[in-house]
Structures are given as C-alpha cells and as structure tokens.
N, C-alpha and C positions, 0 to 999 in steps of 0.2 A: 725845580726842574729846568734845565737849560733850554733855550730855544734853539733847536738843532736843525741844521740844513743839510741835505744830501744833494750833492751836485753829480749828475750822471752825464758824462761827456760822449761826444760822437766817435765813431770808429767802425762803421759798417756792420755787417752781420756777424763778423768775428768779434767785434766789440760788444754787440749784444750777448753773444755766447759768453765771453769772458766776464762781463759785469754780472750776468745772471748766475754764473757759476760761483762767482765771489760772494754774491749775496746769499746764495743758498748755503755755501760753506760757513758763512758767518752765522746764519740763522741756526745752523746745527749746533753752534756753540752758544746759543742763547742771545745772540746780537741781532736784533731785528730792525734792520734799517728802514723798513716801511713805516716805523714809528715816528720818523723825522717829521717835525712840524711843517717844514718846507721842503719840497723836492723840485729841483730845477733839472729838466730834461732837455738836452740838446741833441738833435738828430737821433742816432742810435739810442742815446740815453732817454729820449722821450718814449721810445718803444718799451725799453725796460722798465721805466717808471709806470707806464700805464698798465703793463702786466703785473707789476709788483704790488699795486694798490688795489687790484681787482679781487675777485673772489678766489682765485687760485693761490695756493701756498707757494713759498719759495721753492719747495721740493718739486711741486707740480710744474712750475715754470722752468726749473732745471730740466725736468724730464722731457719737456717740449724741445729744449735745445739739443738734446742728445739723441732725439728720435729722428728717423729718416723720413723723407717725404715732406709735405707742406707745399705751399705756393711760392716760396721764395724764388726769385729769378736771379740767376747768376749774371754779374756784370763785371766790367773791368774799366779802370781809368787809364785810357791810352794817352799817347803824346798830345793829340789835339785837345782832349779834355784838360790836361795839365796846363797847356798854354792858355786856354780860356779861363781856367780857374786861377791860376797863379800869375799870369801876365799882368792883369790889372793891379795885383797886389804889390808889384814892384814899382808902380808909378808913384810919383809924389802927390797923392791925392788924399782926400779925407775919406772916412770910412763909408759914408753913404754914396759917394761918388764911385768908389771902388765897387761896392755892392751893386750899384746901378749897371755898371759895365758887365759884370758877371750875370746879372739878371737878364740883360739883353741877349747875351749869349744862350742862356738857358731857355728863354722864350722862343729862340730861333732854331734850337737843337731838334734833331729828329730822335724821338724816344718812343717807348711803348705809350699806348693811350693812358690817360689819367685813370680811367676805369679799371684798367688792368693792374696798374700800381696800387690803386686804392684797395683792391681785393687782397693784395698781399698784406697791406697794413691792417686791414679789418681782421685778418686771421691772427695777426700778432697781438692786436689789442683786445679783440673780443667785444666787450660792452662798448656801446657808443656814448653813454652817459658818463659824466665826470663823477667818480665815486665819493670825492671829498675835496674840501678847499685845500689850499697850499700846494697845489701842483701848478708849476709854471713850465710851459713848453715854448721854445723859441723858434722863430722863423724870420725871414727877411722879405720885405715887399720887393718883388722883382722889378717894379717900375721906379719906386722912390729910393730903394736902398735902405729904408727905415727898419729898425728891428721891431718885430711884433712879439708880444708875450701873450700867449693864450692861457687862460685859466678858466675856472668854473663860472666866472662872471662874464665871460666874453661872448656868450650866445653862439658858440661854435661847437659842433660835435667833437668829441675827443679823437675819433678816427680821423677826422679832417685836420685837426691840430697836429697830430703825430705824423700824418702824411706830409703836411707842410714842413715840419721840422726836419723830415728825412729826405726831402727832395733835393738830392745831390745835383747841383747845376750841371747841365749838359749830359747827365747820365739818366736821371729820372725827370719826368715832366714836372714843371711848376704846378702847384696845387691851387685850384680855384676856390676861393671862399668869398661869397658875396660878389662884388665886382672887382676884387683884387686877386693877384696871383702871387704865390709865395715860393721861395726857395729855401733850401736847408739852413737851419738855424746855426749851424756850425761853419758856414762859409768863411767867416772871419775869425771868430773865437770858437774854439772847439768845445768850450764848456760854459761860457757865459757865467763864470763864477761871481762876477759882480752882482748878480741878482740874489746872492746869499746875504747881501748887506743887511745889517740889523739883527743877524742871528749871533748867538754866543759861541756856538760849535758848528764848524763846517767840515764835512768830510767829502772829498772829491774822488770819484772813480773816473779816471781818464785813460781810455784805451790808447790815445795818442796825445802828445803834448806839443805837436808841431804847430808853430805859428810864425808867420814871417815878420810880425811886428810885436815888440815887447808888450805893448799895451793890451794885446790880445791874448797874451800867454796866461796860463793858469797860475804860474808863479807870481807874475805881476799883479794879477787880480786878487790873489789870496793876500799878498802883502798890503794891498790897498784897503783891505777890510779893516786893518788896524791891529796893533800888537796885542790888544786885549782879547781878541777873538782866538779861541783854540781851534787849530786847523790841522788836517792831515790829508796828504795827497797820496793816493794809490795808483800806480801804473802797472802794466804787465811786467812780470819779472822775466828772466832770461828763458825759462821754460815755456812760459805763456806766449812770449814773442815768437818763439819757434813754432808752437802749436798754431798760432794765428796765421802763419804763412805771410806771403807777400801781397796778396790781394784780399783787402778787407771786405770786398763785396762778393766773395765767392762762398756760397753756403756749404760747400764741401768741407770747410775748415771750421764750421760753426761748432760741431760737437766737440771736437779737440780743444777748441777755445774755451768751452764751457768747463770741460774736465780740468784744464789747466787753471782756470780761475778758481774752481773749488779747491784745488790742491794748494793754490797761493793762499787762500783763506786761512789755512792751518798755520801758516807762517806769520800772518799779519794780525791774527785774531786777538792776541794780547794787546797790541797797540790800539787797535780799533775799539775794543772793549773798554780800555782806560779812557778813551776820549768820549765814547758814546754813553757810558753810564756815570 
C-alpha cells in the first residue's frame, strides 16, 4: 500500500463547500479520501479535514454544507484588506518578514471577538480532540512570521488549531494559543503542499491556486516533491467557479459550491480512483 497524502487548500466558506462536495461525490464512487495516511489542511482545508476524519460520514458532512442556518458569519475582503494582505508580498523580502508585516496588520485590525469566531469554528469541527495521527494543520505566528504545523502531538485543541489556520488576516482575529497569536496558514501558500514530502501519492484539492511567488504555488511545490511521486491536482471546474461566486467568504454560496463539487466528482472520479487505489 502506498503512503498517501491528501492536501486540502484554502478558499473560504465556498472552498469548504466545494471540497466537501467533491469528497462526498468521490466517496459515493468508493473512493474514500479520509483513508489518506497524511492529511494536510490549510485554512478552509483544515475545517474540511477536521470534519472529514470525525464521526460524521462524507454524506453527513455534505448535508451540513447544503443545509440552511448555522453560525457562519458573512464577510468580504475589501480594498483595505487586499492592500494589507498583498502589499507586503510585493516587496523584496523573505517569507517570514512578509508574514510579520501581515501579522502586524492582523493584530491591529478591528474584527469580531475571538470568542465569536471560535464558536463558528467549533460548530464546523465538532469534537475538540484529535481523532487520529497524520493530521497537519498550518498557521503562521503573527509576531515572528514562522509557520506552525499543528498535529496530535502539539498539545493544542483541534478547534484552536483549525481556528488559527482559518484566521484570515485583517478579516478574522488572530487566534491566541498559549502566549502566541496565529494567522491563516494560507497567507503565503494556499496549500502548503510541501508538507506532503515523503509520501508516494499526493492528491491536492485546491479551491484557488493564486500565489504571488512561484515557490508558494501548488505547482512548484508538487514539482519539488520529485518525479517519483504520483500527484494529481484538482481545482474547481468552470461550473464550480460560477457556483462559488466572487466572494469566498459569503456563506450564501456555500450550498451551491458543495453541489458543484459533488457534480465535478463524477467527472474526475476515474482519474482520482486510478491514483488512490
């Protein structure tokens, strides 16, 4: 049996919907991605991963996405947010320096309280305990810019790890864990595919592949894994992109995104099955 990695990238609540729908559609075909020996979750992908390996089935997780209600809070990334997020990335600086600049903006931004945001994440995740090893959730230290990878051995609750990974800078509050505060794991790399190194098979679900520097891109990170690694990258098809709308943080598009992801699974099932099995 190959050592398989599933990489779940960031992409807001619509990304959660699309990934969940795709996973449910593949499970319907007998392709169970939750069986991956390693699962790397970044931002939205950490939410999907946490739900995926919990007690609920892929079908039950899909039902949550298409249901109305819930605690999700609608948000949008405006001009000021974009400047604070992307501006530092245009400067000739190293990764941690860029992340520190973005982190400062996040720490100074006016957002909902951490407790309010944590309640949203808790509803998504459910259980607070890590159900199994092999789960890796990413975040960035807002003060140092260093990447932090949370797992079962980190001594951190899974809800806090997911909240940190999903803390979009200047939109949601940085998450306090111990004496550190963390921002979104997808701030620089939307997938952190490099964390799949050492696996023989790597499947990436990426709601978005936008990256301002080549080394952060999923394509570059997949290539760096080496030619002997079997890889497959799935991104939203044209119908899914339309369903997901223009604002990835608007829960109103979540259900349509999930339906589109499930429909796309019918088109990619053969290729995924060939890789996975």
